[in-house]
C-alpha positions as a Markdown table, in Angstrom:
| # | Residue | x | y | z |
|---|---|---|---|---|
| 1 | Unk | 57.2 | 121.4 | 186.4 |
| 2 | Unk | 60.2 | 122.7 | 188.2 |
| 3 | Unk | 60.5 | 126.3 | 189.3 |
| 4 | Unk | 63.5 | 128.4 | 189.8 |
| 5 | Unk | 63.9 | 131.1 | 192.4 |
| 6 | Unk | 66.1 | 133.7 | 190.8 |
| 7 | Unk | 66.5 | 135.6 | 194.0 |
| 8 | Unk | 68.3 | 132.7 | 195.7 |
| 9 | Unk | 70.6 | 132.3 | 192.6 |
| 10 | Unk | 71.3 | 136.0 | 192.5 |
| 11 | Unk | 72.5 | 136.3 | 196.1 |
| 12 | Unk | 76.1 | 136.2 | 194.8 |
| 13 | Unk | 77.4 | 139.5 | 193.4 |
| 14 | Unk | 79.4 | 137.4 | 191.0 |
| 15 | Unk | 76.3 | 136.0 | 189.3 |
| 16 | Unk | 74.9 | 139.5 | 188.9 |
| 17 | Unk | 78.2 | 140.7 | 187.4 |
| 18 | Unk | 78.1 | 137.9 | 184.8 |
| 19 | Unk | 74.5 | 138.7 | 184.0 |
| 20 | Unk | 75.4 | 142.4 | 183.6 |
| 21 | Unk | 78.4 | 141.5 | 181.5 |
| 22 | Unk | 76.2 | 139.4 | 179.2 |
| 23 | Unk | 73.7 | 142.3 | 178.8 |
| 24 | Unk | 76.6 | 144.7 | 178.0 |
| 25 | Unk | 78.0 | 142.4 | 175.3 |
| 26 | Unk | 74.6 | 142.0 | 173.7 |
| 27 | Unk | 74.0 | 145.7 | 173.7 |
| 28 | Unk | 77.4 | 146.2 | 172.0 |
| 29 | Unk | 76.4 | 143.5 | 169.4 |
| 30 | Unk | 73.1 | 145.2 | 168.8 |
| 31 | Unk | 74.7 | 148.6 | 168.2 |
| 32 | Unk | 77.2 | 147.1 | 165.7 |
| 33 | Unk | 74.3 | 145.6 | 163.8 |
| 34 | Unk | 72.4 | 148.9 | 163.7 |
| 35 | Unk | 73.8 | 150.0 | 160.3 |
| 36 | Unk | 73.2 | 146.7 | 158.5 |
| 37 | Unk | 70.0 | 148.0 | 156.7 |
| 38 | Unk | 71.9 | 151.0 | 155.5 |
| 39 | Unk | 74.7 | 148.9 | 154.2 |
| 40 | Unk | 72.2 | 146.6 | 152.4 |
| 41 | Unk | 70.6 | 149.7 | 150.8 |
| 42 | Unk | 74.0 | 151.0 | 149.6 |
| 43 | Unk | 74.9 | 147.6 | 148.2 |
| 44 | Unk | 71.8 | 147.4 | 146.1 |
| 45 | Unk | 72.7 | 150.7 | 144.4 |
| 46 | Unk | 70.3 | 152.6 | 146.7 |
| 47 | Unk | 67.2 | 151.1 | 145.2 |
| 48 | Unk | 64.6 | 149.1 | 147.1 |
| 49 | Unk | 63.7 | 145.9 | 145.4 |
| 50 | Unk | 61.5 | 143.2 | 146.9 |
| 51 | Unk | 64.6 | 141.2 | 148.0 |
| 52 | Unk | 66.3 | 144.0 | 149.8 |
| 53 | Unk | 63.0 | 145.2 | 151.4 |
| 54 | Unk | 62.5 | 141.7 | 152.8 |
| 55 | Unk | 66.0 | 141.5 | 154.1 |
| 56 | Unk | 65.8 | 144.9 | 155.8 |
| 57 | Unk | 62.4 | 144.1 | 157.2 |
| 58 | Unk | 63.6 | 140.8 | 158.7 |
| 59 | Unk | 66.7 | 142.4 | 160.1 |
| 60 | Unk | 64.7 | 145.3 | 161.8 |
| 61 | Unk | 62.1 | 142.9 | 163.2 |
| 62 | Unk | 64.9 | 140.8 | 164.7 |
| 63 | Unk | 66.5 | 143.9 | 166.2 |
| 64 | Unk | 63.2 | 144.9 | 167.7 |
| 65 | Unk | 62.8 | 141.5 | 169.3 |
| 66 | Unk | 66.4 | 141.6 | 170.6 |
| 67 | Unk | 65.8 | 145.1 | 172.1 |
| 68 | Unk | 62.6 | 143.8 | 173.8 |
| 69 | Unk | 64.6 | 140.9 | 175.4 |
| 70 | Unk | 67.3 | 143.4 | 176.5 |
| 71 | Unk | 64.8 | 145.7 | 178.0 |
| 72 | Unk | 63.2 | 142.9 | 180.0 |
| 73 | Unk | 66.7 | 141.7 | 181.2 |
| 74 | Unk | 67.7 | 145.3 | 182.2 |
| 75 | Unk | 64.5 | 145.6 | 184.2 |
| 76 | Unk | 65.2 | 142.2 | 185.9 |
| 77 | Unk | 68.8 | 143.3 | 186.6 |
| 78 | Unk | 67.5 | 146.6 | 188.2 |
| 79 | Unk | 65.1 | 144.6 | 190.3 |
| 80 | Unk | 67.7 | 142.2 | 191.4 |
| 81 | Unk | 70.1 | 145.0 | 192.3 |
| 82 | Unk | 67.5 | 146.8 | 194.3 |
| 83 | Unk | 65.8 | 143.9 | 196.1 |
| 84 | Unk | 68.6 | 141.4 | 196.5 |
| 85 | Unk | 71.9 | 143.2 | 197.1 |
| 86 | Unk | 72.3 | 145.4 | 200.2 |
């Protein structure tokens, strides 16, 4: 199995800028998706049927997973900025 040393890769400030830009774009995307369950609720005549509940649940679970990934990447970015860059 081949390992990757992220600290060697992150020595360039440009790579950290790209990483940060990717995180920013994904945060914007996540914020735009935040009102999707409310839109689904409005489209179903403000009633919760099994289909709409399943759709909302799936969407919220996906958002939670995406937030978890973003939190990990933000922590990694913080560590790289503190430990790697002077």
